[in-house]
Residue frames as qw, qx, qy, qz and C-alpha x, y, z in Angstrom:
[[0.216, -0.789, -0.272, -0.506, 145.43, 49.82, 83.71],
 [0.241, 0.261, -0.548, 0.757, 146.83, 51.82, 86.60],
 [0.553, -0.655, -0.456, -0.239, 144.94, 51.48, 89.86],
 [0.122, 0.431, -0.484, 0.751, 145.52, 53.46, 93.04],
 [0.637, -0.536, -0.547, -0.085, 144.42, 52.37, 96.52],
 [0.053, -0.622, 0.376, -0.685, 144.62, 54.66, 99.55],
 [0.730, -0.417, -0.536, 0.078, 144.80, 53.39, 103.11],
 [0.463, 0.019, -0.439, 0.770, 145.66, 54.62, 106.57],
 [0.254, -0.487, -0.080, -0.832, 142.75, 56.91, 107.27],
 [0.477, -0.384, -0.759, 0.220, 140.83, 56.87, 110.52],
 [0.345, -0.881, -0.212, -0.245, 139.75, 58.81, 113.58],
 [0.612, 0.052, -0.341, 0.711, 142.41, 60.81, 115.41],
 [0.285, -0.824, -0.352, 0.340, 142.35, 63.45, 118.10],
 [0.248, 0.950, -0.066, 0.181, 143.44, 67.03, 117.37],
 [0.225, -0.814, 0.535, -0.016, 147.22, 67.25, 117.50],
 [0.820, -0.132, 0.554, 0.047, 147.58, 63.62, 116.48],
 [0.080, 0.542, -0.658, -0.516, 149.20, 62.04, 113.45],
 [0.860, 0.268, 0.408, -0.151, 148.30, 59.70, 110.64],
 [0.124, -0.442, 0.681, 0.570, 150.20, 58.27, 107.70],
 [0.774, 0.459, 0.197, -0.388, 148.29, 57.67, 104.50],
 [0.415, -0.247, 0.757, 0.440, 149.52, 55.27, 101.86],
 [0.658, 0.571, -0.045, -0.489, 148.79, 55.21, 98.15],
 [0.529, -0.222, 0.780, 0.249, 149.65, 51.87, 96.58],
 [0.526, 0.537, -0.286, -0.595, 149.68, 51.48, 92.82],
 [0.631, -0.014, 0.765, 0.129, 149.21, 48.42, 90.66],
 [0.652, 0.634, 0.415, 0.011, 149.19, 47.82, 86.94],
 [0.505, 0.740, -0.034, 0.443, 151.90, 50.33, 86.17],
 [0.610, -0.188, -0.304, 0.707, 154.98, 51.77, 87.80],
 [0.107, -0.957, -0.254, 0.092, 154.70, 55.17, 89.46],
 [0.673, -0.297, 0.110, 0.668, 158.41, 55.79, 88.98],
 [0.321, 0.171, 0.345, 0.865, 157.99, 58.27, 86.13],
 [0.180, -0.693, -0.518, -0.468, 154.90, 60.00, 87.42],
 [0.069, -0.283, 0.389, -0.874, 154.11, 62.80, 89.81],
 [0.341, -0.449, -0.825, 0.045, 151.65, 61.93, 92.57],
 [0.184, -0.420, 0.074, -0.885, 149.15, 64.35, 94.02],
 [0.178, -0.367, -0.835, 0.370, 147.13, 64.23, 97.21],
 [0.253, -0.378, -0.222, -0.862, 143.75, 65.94, 97.31],
 [0.019, -0.266, -0.836, 0.479, 141.03, 66.12, 99.93],
 [0.278, -0.346, -0.447, -0.776, 137.33, 66.80, 99.82],
 [0.130, 0.206, 0.725, -0.644, 134.61, 67.61, 102.33],
 [0.223, 0.584, 0.779, 0.061, 130.86, 67.47, 101.63],
 [0.166, 0.917, 0.340, -0.122, 129.64, 70.32, 99.48],
 [0.115, -0.855, 0.326, 0.386, 133.13, 71.52, 98.58],
 [0.735, 0.603, -0.308, -0.038, 135.43, 70.99, 95.63],
 [0.919, -0.145, -0.079, 0.358, 138.48, 68.81, 95.94],
 [0.112, -0.963, 0.244, 0.011, 141.46, 70.71, 97.32],
 [0.752, 0.424, -0.403, 0.303, 145.04, 70.02, 96.36],
 [0.700, -0.711, 0.055, 0.037, 147.05, 69.12, 99.47],
 [0.419, -0.644, 0.553, 0.320, 150.45, 68.02, 98.23],
 [0.828, 0.547, -0.092, -0.075, 152.38, 66.81, 95.22],
 [0.529, -0.554, 0.558, 0.318, 155.63, 64.92, 94.74],
 [0.602, 0.643, -0.288, -0.375, 157.11, 64.74, 91.29],
 [0.971, 0.176, -0.159, 0.003, 158.80, 61.85, 89.55],
 [0.490, 0.529, -0.501, 0.480, 162.21, 62.88, 90.89],
 [0.606, -0.432, -0.566, 0.354, 161.08, 62.70, 94.50],
 [0.158, 0.402, -0.155, 0.888, 162.31, 65.52, 96.67],
 [0.007, -0.114, -0.641, 0.759, 160.57, 67.32, 99.49],
 [0.063, 0.586, 0.802, 0.102, 157.29, 67.88, 97.69],
 [0.071, -0.277, -0.131, -0.949, 154.95, 70.80, 97.25],
 [0.153, -0.419, -0.815, 0.370, 152.22, 71.73, 99.73],
 [0.143, -0.779, -0.403, -0.458, 149.12, 73.80, 100.13],
 [0.027, 0.536, -0.360, 0.763, 149.58, 76.66, 102.58],
 [0.712, -0.458, 0.018, -0.531, 146.99, 75.09, 104.89],
 [0.975, -0.219, -0.033, 0.031, 149.18, 72.04, 105.52],
 [0.546, 0.624, -0.374, 0.416, 152.69, 73.39, 105.04],
 [0.037, -0.550, 0.620, -0.559, 154.94, 72.47, 107.95],
 [0.670, -0.191, 0.520, -0.494, 152.55, 69.77, 109.19],
 [0.926, 0.268, 0.228, -0.134, 152.30, 67.35, 106.25],
 [0.139, -0.617, 0.688, 0.356, 155.11, 65.56, 104.48],
 [0.891, 0.372, 0.020, -0.261, 154.98, 63.54, 101.26],
 [0.237, -0.551, 0.771, 0.212, 157.39, 60.78, 100.29],
 [0.859, 0.323, -0.185, -0.351, 157.61, 58.01, 97.76],
 [0.522, -0.372, 0.761, 0.102, 159.07, 54.50, 97.67],
 [0.579, 0.467, -0.413, -0.526, 159.38, 53.54, 94.03],
 [0.144, 0.233, -0.962, 0.000, 160.54, 50.03, 94.94],
 [0.182, 0.288, 0.862, -0.376, 157.18, 49.48, 96.64],
 [0.025, -0.392, -0.599, -0.698, 155.26, 51.53, 94.05],
 [0.351, -0.725, -0.579, 0.128, 153.79, 53.47, 96.97],
 [0.133, 0.507, -0.101, 0.845, 153.51, 57.09, 98.01],
 [0.420, -0.483, -0.658, 0.397, 152.94, 58.27, 101.57],
 [0.082, -0.702, -0.053, -0.705, 151.42, 61.34, 103.17],
 [0.465, -0.245, -0.629, 0.572, 152.59, 61.88, 106.73],
 [0.209, -0.720, -0.243, -0.615, 150.14, 64.15, 108.56],
 [0.459, -0.187, -0.583, 0.643, 151.13, 65.68, 111.90],
 [0.011, 0.233, 0.323, -0.917, 149.55, 68.22, 114.23],
 [0.047, -0.408, -0.772, -0.485, 146.19, 67.40, 112.76],
 [0.202, 0.104, 0.264, -0.937, 143.34, 69.87, 113.14],
 [0.480, 0.425, 0.685, -0.347, 139.55, 69.37, 112.92],
 [0.467, 0.723, -0.062, -0.506, 139.61, 71.27, 109.62],
 [0.051, 0.439, -0.836, -0.325, 141.79, 68.52, 108.15],
 [0.546, 0.197, 0.773, -0.254, 138.77, 66.22, 108.31],
 [0.536, 0.539, -0.281, -0.586, 138.04, 65.06, 104.77],
 [0.939, 0.168, 0.289, 0.081, 138.24, 62.19, 102.34],
 [0.160, -0.731, 0.516, 0.417, 141.81, 62.05, 101.05],
 [0.874, 0.454, 0.171, -0.025, 142.59, 60.93, 97.51],
 [0.397, -0.479, 0.530, 0.576, 145.81, 60.17, 95.71],
 [0.656, 0.705, 0.212, -0.165, 146.05, 60.81, 92.02],
 [0.442, -0.410, 0.520, 0.605, 148.48, 60.70, 89.14],
 [0.608, 0.643, 0.447, 0.129, 148.80, 61.30, 85.41],
 [0.249, 0.951, -0.152, 0.105, 151.25, 64.18, 85.25],
 [0.802, 0.242, -0.319, 0.444, 155.04, 64.08, 85.29],
 [0.362, 0.159, -0.352, 0.848, 155.86, 67.11, 87.39],
 [0.211, -0.734, -0.551, 0.336, 154.38, 69.19, 90.16],
 [0.286, 0.325, 0.193, 0.881, 154.26, 72.39, 88.17],
 [0.110, -0.048, 0.244, -0.962, 152.37, 75.57, 89.00],
 [0.641, -0.122, -0.253, -0.714, 149.06, 73.82, 88.28],
 [0.275, 0.093, -0.942, 0.170, 149.67, 70.83, 90.57],
 [0.192, 0.163, 0.673, -0.695, 146.74, 71.84, 92.78],
 [0.595, 0.261, -0.130, -0.749, 144.26, 71.66, 89.91],
 [0.780, 0.050, 0.602, -0.162, 142.45, 68.41, 89.18],
 [0.698, 0.691, -0.108, -0.155, 143.20, 68.98, 85.49],
 [0.321, 0.682, -0.655, 0.058, 146.13, 66.91, 84.33],
 [0.321, -0.251, 0.869, -0.282, 145.46, 64.03, 86.68],
 [0.562, 0.108, -0.604, -0.555, 144.02, 60.95, 85.02],
 [0.637, -0.161, -0.753, 0.031, 143.89, 58.31, 87.69],
 [0.363, -0.528, 0.303, -0.706, 142.27, 58.56, 91.11],
 [0.180, -0.022, -0.942, 0.282, 141.99, 56.25, 94.06],
 [0.357, -0.574, -0.685, -0.269, 138.74, 55.61, 95.91],
 [0.183, -0.688, 0.168, -0.682, 139.73, 57.78, 98.86],
 [0.556, -0.233, -0.706, 0.372, 140.26, 57.22, 102.57],
 [0.322, -0.843, -0.254, -0.347, 138.38, 59.04, 105.32],
 [0.434, 0.079, -0.482, 0.757, 140.32, 61.11, 107.84],
 [0.389, -0.789, -0.342, -0.329, 138.39, 62.42, 110.83],
 [0.362, 0.193, -0.479, 0.776, 140.03, 64.71, 113.37],
 [0.504, -0.605, -0.201, -0.583, 137.87, 65.02, 116.45],
 [0.010, -0.304, 0.760, -0.575, 138.04, 64.80, 120.23]]
């Protein structure tokens, strides 16, 4: 059974940076696309980024484009989300997820993802 565990969240000042990690166990991530979503209270989960099984530069929501960067290390079975120039509106619980092979036009929809981590809290505040 595939399990995902996020880490790296915390409290950071506006303009700061954080790197989130998503470590997998039970199955290799090598052939899977990995998505990052975030959620704030009272709102639906929002797709933030996706990296497909071939790696590459990733796909991003407009709200984070140019500030966030996704990468994967298949040898460590881990995916990373580098977040720079953080803003208060980036405050959310961040989740990694998988279950699809590619970051197609529906990558930002929760449909097609089967496995979710427990989430890690990111708070951007002065």
